[in-house]
Biopython code that builds the backbone (N, CA, C, O; Angstrom):
import numpy as np
from Bio.PDB.StructureBuilder import StructureBuilder

atoms = [
    (1, "MET", "N", (10.236, -21.274, -9.770)),
    (1, "MET", "CA", (9.744, -22.242, -8.803)),
    (1, "MET", "C", (9.020, -23.355, -9.545)),
    (1, "MET", "O", (8.287, -23.099, -10.500)),
    (2, "SER", "N", (9.225, -24.569, -9.112)),
    (2, "SER", "CA", (8.603, -25.729, -9.731)),
    (2, "SER", "C", (7.199, -25.936, -9.174)),
    (2, "SER", "O", (7.021, -26.160, -7.977)),
    (3, "LEU", "N", (6.220, -25.857, -10.044)),
    (3, "LEU", "CA", (4.851, -26.097, -9.587)),
    (3, "LEU", "C", (4.647, -27.551, -9.202)),
    (3, "LEU", "O", (3.798, -27.855, -8.364)),
    (4, "ALA", "N", (5.412, -28.454, -9.803)),
    (4, "ALA", "CA", (5.292, -29.873, -9.452)),
    (4, "ALA", "C", (5.654, -30.094, -7.988)),
    (4, "ALA", "O", (4.977, -30.840, -7.280)),
    (5, "THR", "N", (6.720, -29.446, -7.540)),
    (5, "THR", "CA", (7.109, -29.566, -6.135)),
    (5, "THR", "C", (6.015, -29.008, -5.247)),
    (5, "THR", "O", (5.625, -29.631, -4.260)),
    (6, "TRP", "N", (5.526, -27.840, -5.598)),
    (6, "TRP", "CA", (4.523, -27.175, -4.776)),
    (6, "TRP", "C", (3.230, -27.972, -4.722)),
    (6, "TRP", "O", (2.640, -28.123, -3.652)),
    (7, "ARG", "N", (2.783, -28.484, -5.866)),
    (7, "ARG", "CA", (1.522, -29.245, -5.919)),
    (7, "ARG", "C", (1.620, -30.600, -5.232)),
    (7, "ARG", "O", (0.602, -31.186, -4.864)),
    (8, "SER", "N", (2.831, -31.096, -5.059)),
    (8, "SER", "CA", (2.993, -32.387, -4.395)),
    (8, "SER", "C", (2.773, -32.282, -2.884)),
    (8, "SER", "O", (2.614, -33.296, -2.204)),
    (9, "LEU", "N", (2.764, -31.057, -2.366)),
    (9, "LEU", "CA", (2.551, -30.846, -0.929)),
    (9, "LEU", "C", (1.064, -30.815, -0.600)),
    (9, "LEU", "O", (0.239, -30.404, -1.416)),
    (10, "SER", "N", (0.745, -31.248, 0.585)),
    (10, "SER", "CA", (-0.629, -31.140, 1.057)),
    (10, "SER", "C", (-0.919, -29.670, 1.368)),
    (10, "SER", "O", (0.017, -28.888, 1.537)),
    (11, "PRO", "N", (-2.184, -29.281, 1.447)),
    (11, "PRO", "CA", (-2.503, -27.888, 1.812)),
    (11, "PRO", "C", (-1.865, -27.475, 3.138)),
    (11, "PRO", "O", (-1.410, -26.340, 3.282)),
    (12, "ARG", "N", (-1.831, -28.385, 4.096)),
    (12, "ARG", "CA", (-1.217, -28.085, 5.396)),
    (12, "ARG", "C", (0.274, -27.819, 5.245)),
    (12, "ARG", "O", (0.806, -26.879, 5.835)),
    (13, "ASP", "N", (0.953, -28.656, 4.446)),
    (13, "ASP", "CA", (2.387, -28.482, 4.235)),
    (13, "ASP", "C", (2.687, -27.212, 3.447)),
    (13, "ASP", "O", (3.697, -26.553, 3.695)),
    (14, "ARG", "N", (1.817, -26.863, 2.499)),
    (14, "ARG", "CA", (1.990, -25.606, 1.773)),
    (14, "ARG", "C", (1.945, -24.427, 2.740)),
    (14, "ARG", "O", (2.772, -23.518, 2.671)),
    (15, "ALA", "N", (0.966, -24.458, 3.641)),
    (15, "ALA", "CA", (0.846, -23.380, 4.631)),
    (15, "ALA", "C", (2.052, -23.370, 5.562)),
    (15, "ALA", "O", (2.550, -22.302, 5.919)),
    (16, "LEU", "N", (2.522, -24.539, 5.957)),
    (16, "LEU", "CA", (3.691, -24.641, 6.830)),
    (16, "LEU", "C", (4.925, -24.019, 6.175)),
    (16, "LEU", "O", (5.642, -23.240, 6.803)),
    (17, "VAL", "N", (5.165, -24.363, 4.926)),
    (17, "VAL", "CA", (6.309, -23.815, 4.200)),
    (17, "VAL", "C", (6.133, -22.308, 4.014)),
    (17, "VAL", "O", (7.091, -21.552, 4.172)),
    (18, "ALA", "N", (4.938, -21.872, 3.687)),
    (18, "ALA", "CA", (4.677, -20.447, 3.479)),
    (18, "ALA", "C", (4.963, -19.641, 4.741)),
    (18, "ALA", "O", (5.604, -18.592, 4.674)),
    (19, "VAL", "N", (4.497, -20.118, 5.879)),
    (19, "VAL", "CA", (4.737, -19.406, 7.135)),
    (19, "VAL", "C", (6.224, -19.428, 7.478)),
    (19, "VAL", "O", (6.778, -18.413, 7.900)),
    (20, "ALA", "N", (6.864, -20.562, 7.300)),
    (20, "ALA", "CA", (8.297, -20.664, 7.611)),
    (20, "ALA", "C", (9.105, -19.683, 6.765)),
    (20, "ALA", "O", (10.002, -19.015, 7.278)),
    (21, "VAL", "N", (8.796, -19.596, 5.484)),
    (21, "VAL", "CA", (9.525, -18.682, 4.601)),
    (21, "VAL", "C", (9.184, -17.233, 4.934)),
    (21, "VAL", "O", (10.060, -16.370, 4.900)),
    (22, "LEU", "N", (7.947, -16.963, 5.249)),
    (22, "LEU", "CA", (7.540, -15.597, 5.595)),
    (22, "LEU", "C", (8.257, -15.126, 6.854)),
    (22, "LEU", "O", (8.700, -13.980, 6.924)),
    (23, "VAL", "N", (8.373, -15.993, 7.839)),
    (23, "VAL", "CA", (8.981, -15.623, 9.117)),
    (23, "VAL", "C", (10.509, -15.639, 9.052)),
    (23, "VAL", "O", (11.157, -14.719, 9.550)),
    (24, "ASP", "N", (11.084, -16.670, 8.445)),
    (24, "ASP", "CA", (12.537, -16.865, 8.522)),
    (24, "ASP", "C", (13.285, -16.810, 7.195)),
    (24, "ASP", "O", (14.506, -16.960, 7.179)),
    (25, "GLY", "N", (12.595, -16.603, 6.097)),
    (25, "GLY", "CA", (13.282, -16.531, 4.805)),
    (25, "GLY", "C", (14.090, -17.772, 4.515)),
    (25, "GLY", "O", (13.597, -18.888, 4.676)),
    (26, "SER", "N", (15.326, -17.592, 4.089)),
    (26, "SER", "CA", (16.149, -18.742, 3.704)),
    (26, "SER", "C", (16.500, -19.639, 4.889)),
    (26, "SER", "O", (16.837, -20.807, 4.694)),
    (27, "ASP", "N", (16.428, -19.114, 6.111)),
    (27, "ASP", "CA", (16.674, -19.946, 7.295)),
    (27, "ASP", "C", (15.534, -20.917, 7.583)),
    (27, "ASP", "O", (15.669, -21.796, 8.434)),
    (28, "SER", "N", (14.433, -20.766, 6.892)),
    (28, "SER", "CA", (13.287, -21.650, 7.114)),
    (28, "SER", "C", (13.651, -23.113, 6.874)),
    (28, "SER", "O", (13.067, -24.005, 7.489)),
    (29, "LYS", "N", (14.606, -23.363, 5.989)),
    (29, "LYS", "CA", (15.009, -24.743, 5.707)),
    (29, "LYS", "C", (15.580, -25.430, 6.937)),
    (29, "LYS", "O", (15.458, -26.645, 7.087)),
    (30, "LEU", "N", (16.203, -24.652, 7.818)),
    (30, "LEU", "CA", (16.764, -25.232, 9.043)),
    (30, "LEU", "C", (15.670, -25.806, 9.936)),
    (30, "LEU", "O", (15.865, -26.843, 10.570)),
    (31, "TYR", "N", (14.545, -25.149, 9.987)),
    (31, "TYR", "CA", (13.432, -25.615, 10.813)),
    (31, "TYR", "C", (12.667, -26.742, 10.130)),
    (31, "TYR", "O", (12.228, -27.691, 10.781)),
    (32, "LEU", "N", (12.513, -26.629, 8.821)),
    (32, "LEU", "CA", (11.737, -27.637, 8.096)),
    (32, "LEU", "C", (12.463, -28.973, 8.012)),
    (32, "LEU", "O", (11.822, -30.011, 7.845)),
    (33, "GLU", "N", (13.793, -28.967, 8.126)),
    (33, "GLU", "CA", (14.531, -30.230, 8.055)),
    (33, "GLU", "C", (14.314, -31.094, 9.297)),
    (33, "GLU", "O", (14.739, -32.249, 9.325)),
    (34, "CYS", "N", (13.670, -30.557, 10.304)),
    (34, "CYS", "CA", (13.391, -31.326, 11.520)),
    (34, "CYS", "C", (12.212, -32.275, 11.344)),
    (34, "CYS", "O", (11.984, -33.133, 12.198)),
    (35, "ASP", "N", (11.465, -32.142, 10.263)),
    (35, "ASP", "CA", (10.342, -33.035, 9.999)),
    (35, "ASP", "C", (10.895, -34.402, 9.604)),
    (35, "ASP", "O", (11.593, -34.529, 8.598)),
    (36, "ALA", "N", (10.586, -35.401, 10.383)),
    (36, "ALA", "CA", (11.170, -36.734, 10.179)),
    (36, "ALA", "C", (10.718, -37.393, 8.879)),
    (36, "ALA", "O", (11.463, -38.191, 8.309)),
    (37, "GLU", "N", (9.534, -37.084, 8.402)),
    (37, "GLU", "CA", (8.992, -37.784, 7.234)),
    (37, "GLU", "C", (9.115, -37.012, 5.932)),
    (37, "GLU", "O", (9.321, -37.612, 4.877)),
    (38, "ARG", "N", (8.992, -35.693, 5.988)),
    (38, "ARG", "CA", (8.901, -34.910, 4.759)),
    (38, "ARG", "C", (9.969, -33.820, 4.662)),
    (38, "ARG", "O", (9.785, -32.852, 3.924)),
    (39, "ALA", "N", (11.047, -33.950, 5.370)),
    (39, "ALA", "CA", (12.052, -32.885, 5.445)),
    (39, "ALA", "C", (12.570, -32.465, 4.074)),
    (39, "ALA", "O", (12.618, -31.271, 3.778)),
    (40, "GLU", "N", (12.952, -33.412, 3.244)),
    (40, "GLU", "CA", (13.529, -33.066, 1.937)),
    (40, "GLU", "C", (12.523, -32.345, 1.058)),
    (40, "GLU", "O", (12.861, -31.363, 0.396)),
    (41, "GLN", "N", (11.306, -32.821, 1.049)),
    (41, "GLN", "CA", (10.262, -32.197, 0.231)),
    (41, "GLN", "C", (9.956, -30.779, 0.721)),
    (41, "GLN", "O", (9.803, -29.862, -0.086)),
    (42, "LEU", "N", (9.867, -30.600, 2.033)),
    (42, "LEU", "CA", (9.581, -29.279, 2.599)),
    (42, "LEU", "C", (10.739, -28.318, 2.358)),
    (42, "LEU", "O", (10.521, -27.156, 2.016)),
    (43, "LYS", "N", (11.963, -28.794, 2.532)),
    (43, "LYS", "CA", (13.136, -27.942, 2.302)),
    (43, "LYS", "C", (13.241, -27.544, 0.838)),
    (43, "LYS", "O", (13.579, -26.400, 0.534)),
    (44, "ARG", "N", (12.959, -28.462, -0.068)),
    (44, "ARG", "CA", (13.014, -28.150, -1.493)),
    (44, "ARG", "C", (11.974, -27.084, -1.844)),
    (44, "ARG", "O", (12.260, -26.154, -2.598)),
    (45, "ALA", "N", (10.769, -27.226, -1.292)),
    (45, "ALA", "CA", (9.719, -26.239, -1.549)),
    (45, "ALA", "C", (10.107, -24.871, -0.985)),
    (45, "ALA", "O", (9.882, -23.847, -1.631)),
    (46, "ALA", "N", (10.684, -24.851, 0.206)),
    (46, "ALA", "CA", (11.113, -23.589, 0.813)),
    (46, "ALA", "C", (12.234, -22.956, -0.004)),
    (46, "ALA", "O", (12.245, -21.742, -0.211)),
    (47, "ASP", "N", (13.159, -23.758, -0.461)),
    (47, "ASP", "CA", (14.263, -23.244, -1.268)),
    (47, "ASP", "C", (13.737, -22.623, -2.557)),
    (47, "ASP", "O", (14.175, -21.543, -2.953)),
    (48, "GLU", "N", (12.807, -23.300, -3.205)),
    (48, "GLU", "CA", (12.230, -22.774, -4.438)),
    (48, "GLU", "C", (11.426, -21.503, -4.177)),
    (48, "GLU", "O", (11.463, -20.567, -4.975)),
    (49, "LEU", "N", (10.707, -21.471, -3.069)),
    (49, "LEU", "CA", (9.929, -20.283, -2.727)),
    (49, "LEU", "C", (10.852, -19.106, -2.425)),
    (49, "LEU", "O", (10.553, -17.973, -2.800)),
    (50, "CYS", "N", (11.959, -19.364, -1.757)),
    (50, "CYS", "CA", (12.927, -18.305, -1.447)),
    (50, "CYS", "C", (13.622, -17.773, -2.700)),
    (50, "CYS", "O", (14.165, -16.668, -2.685)),
    (51, "SER", "N", (13.608, -18.544, -3.770)),
    (51, "SER", "CA", (14.265, -18.102, -4.993)),
    (51, "SER", "C", (13.452, -17.042, -5.744)),
    (51, "SER", "O", (13.971, -16.388, -6.648)),
    (52, "LEU", "N", (12.191, -16.875, -5.374)),
    (52, "LEU", "CA", (11.359, -15.850, -6.009)),
    (52, "LEU", "C", (11.772, -14.461, -5.545)),
    (52, "LEU", "O", (12.306, -14.290, -4.449)),
    (53, "GLU", "N", (11.517, -13.473, -6.396)),
    (53, "GLU", "CA", (11.716, -12.085, -5.982)),
    (53, "GLU", "C", (10.857, -11.811, -4.756)),
    (53, "GLU", "O", (9.793, -12.411, -4.598)),
    (54, "VAL", "N", (11.299, -10.926, -3.903)),
    (54, "VAL", "CA", (10.622, -10.666, -2.631)),
    (54, "VAL", "C", (9.151, -10.300, -2.835)),
    (54, "VAL", "O", (8.286, -10.847, -2.151)),
    (55, "ASP", "N", (8.853, -9.396, -3.751)),
    (55, "ASP", "CA", (7.466, -8.977, -3.966)),
    (55, "ASP", "C", (6.589, -10.146, -4.416)),
    (55, "ASP", "O", (5.466, -10.308, -3.940)),
    (56, "ALA", "N", (7.105, -10.945, -5.324)),
    (56, "ALA", "CA", (6.353, -12.108, -5.801)),
    (56, "ALA", "C", (6.192, -13.138, -4.690)),
    (56, "ALA", "O", (5.137, -13.758, -4.555)),
    (57, "ARG", "N", (7.241, -13.317, -3.898)),
    (57, "ARG", "CA", (7.204, -14.290, -2.802)),
    (57, "ARG", "C", (6.152, -13.916, -1.770)),
    (57, "ARG", "O", (5.380, -14.769, -1.334)),
    (58, "VAL", "N", (6.116, -12.645, -1.376)),
    (58, "VAL", "CA", (5.154, -12.205, -0.368)),
    (58, "VAL", "C", (3.728, -12.336, -0.895)),
    (58, "VAL", "O", (2.834, -12.771, -0.168)),
    (59, "ALA", "N", (3.514, -11.965, -2.148)),
    (59, "ALA", "CA", (2.178, -12.101, -2.733)),
    (59, "ALA", "C", (1.762, -13.573, -2.802)),
    (59, "ALA", "O", (0.619, -13.915, -2.501)),
    (60, "PHE", "N", (2.696, -14.435, -3.199)),
    (60, "PHE", "CA", (2.398, -15.856, -3.300)),
    (60, "PHE", "C", (2.096, -16.464, -1.930)),
    (60, "PHE", "O", (1.156, -17.245, -1.780)),
    (61, "VAL", "N", (2.893, -16.101, -0.948)),
    (61, "VAL", "CA", (2.676, -16.602, 0.417)),
    (61, "VAL", "C", (1.315, -16.165, 0.933)),
    (61, "VAL", "O", (0.611, -16.959, 1.557)),
    (62, "GLY", "N", (0.934, -14.925, 0.687)),
    (62, "GLY", "CA", (-0.383, -14.449, 1.096)),
    (62, "GLY", "C", (-1.498, -15.259, 0.465)),
    (62, "GLY", "O", (-2.475, -15.607, 1.127)),
    (63, "THR", "N", (-1.352, -15.555, -0.810)),
    (63, "THR", "CA", (-2.353, -16.356, -1.516)),
    (63, "THR", "C", (-2.427, -17.767, -0.943)),
    (63, "THR", "O", (-3.516, -18.303, -0.740)),
    (64, "VAL", "N", (-1.272, -18.361, -0.685)),
    (64, "VAL", "CA", (-1.220, -19.716, -0.128)),
    (64, "VAL", "C", (-1.922, -19.772, 1.230)),
    (64, "VAL", "O", (-2.697, -20.689, 1.500)),
    (65, "LEU", "N", (-1.646, -18.796, 2.069)),
    (65, "LEU", "CA", (-2.259, -18.791, 3.395)),
    (65, "LEU", "C", (-3.773, -18.550, 3.327)),
    (65, "LEU", "O", (-4.541, -19.150, 4.079)),
    (66, "ARG", "N", (-4.184, -17.673, 2.421)),
    (66, "ARG", "CA", (-5.620, -17.430, 2.264)),
    (66, "ARG", "C", (-6.320, -18.709, 1.793)),
    (66, "ARG", "O", (-7.387, -19.050, 2.304)),
    (67, "LEU", "N", (-5.744, -19.402, 0.847)),
    (67, "LEU", "CA", (-6.322, -20.653, 0.361)),
    (67, "LEU", "C", (-6.361, -21.712, 1.454)),
    (67, "LEU", "O", (-7.323, -22.474, 1.549)),
    (68, "ALA", "N", (-5.328, -21.764, 2.270)),
    (68, "ALA", "CA", (-5.312, -22.732, 3.383)),
    (68, "ALA", "C", (-6.435, -22.445, 4.358)),
    (68, "ALA", "O", (-7.072, -23.371, 4.862)),
    (69, "LEU", "N", (-6.687, -21.170, 4.630)),
    (69, "LEU", "CA", (-7.787, -20.817, 5.528)),
    (69, "LEU", "C", (-9.142, -21.174, 4.910)),
    (69, "LEU", "O", (-10.036, -21.655, 5.607)),
    (70, "GLU", "N", (-9.291, -20.940, 3.617)),
    (70, "GLU", "CA", (-10.544, -21.282, 2.953)),
    (70, "GLU", "C", (-10.791, -22.774, 2.955)),
    (70, "GLU", "O", (-11.935, -23.207, 3.090)),
    (71, "GLU", "N", (-9.744, -23.570, 2.807)),
    (71, "GLU", "CA", (-9.897, -25.021, 2.815)),
    (71, "GLU", "C", (-10.250, -25.527, 4.213)),
    (71, "GLU", "O", (-10.878, -26.576, 4.356)),
    (72, "GLY", "N", (-9.852, -24.793, 5.226)),
    (72, "GLY", "CA", (-10.119, -25.199, 6.608)),
    (72, "GLY", "C", (-11.540, -24.895, 7.056)),
    (72, "GLY", "O", (-11.972, -25.374, 8.104)),
    (73, "GLU", "N", (-12.261, -24.117, 6.288)),
    (73, "GLU", "CA", (-13.633, -23.740, 6.690)),
    (73, "GLU", "C", (-14.629, -24.824, 6.402)),
    (73, "GLU", "O", (-15.817, -24.661, 6.680)),
]
sb = StructureBuilder()
sb.init_structure("model")
sb.init_model(0)
sb.init_chain("A")
sb.init_seg("    ")
for serial, (resi, resn, name, xyz) in enumerate(atoms, 1):
    if name == "N":
        sb.init_residue(resn, " ", resi, " ")
    sb.init_atom(name, np.array(xyz, "f"), 0.0, 1.0, " ", f" {name:<3s}", serial, name[0])
structure = sb.get_structure()
């Protein structure tokens, strides 16, 4: 996974991609492409996240969501 792609996303978009991948896996790109402004960036991030092994992906998604909650406090 490219950290440059991931770091280019806002914390909100990181959480959005993380939830989409957690819920729908590789189909998450279908939902993320509906974003009129950031579709390509979100789909690329989801594709890269889906390329991780399942165990690593779930751990990473958990970390992303925890960080998003901490930033929201």
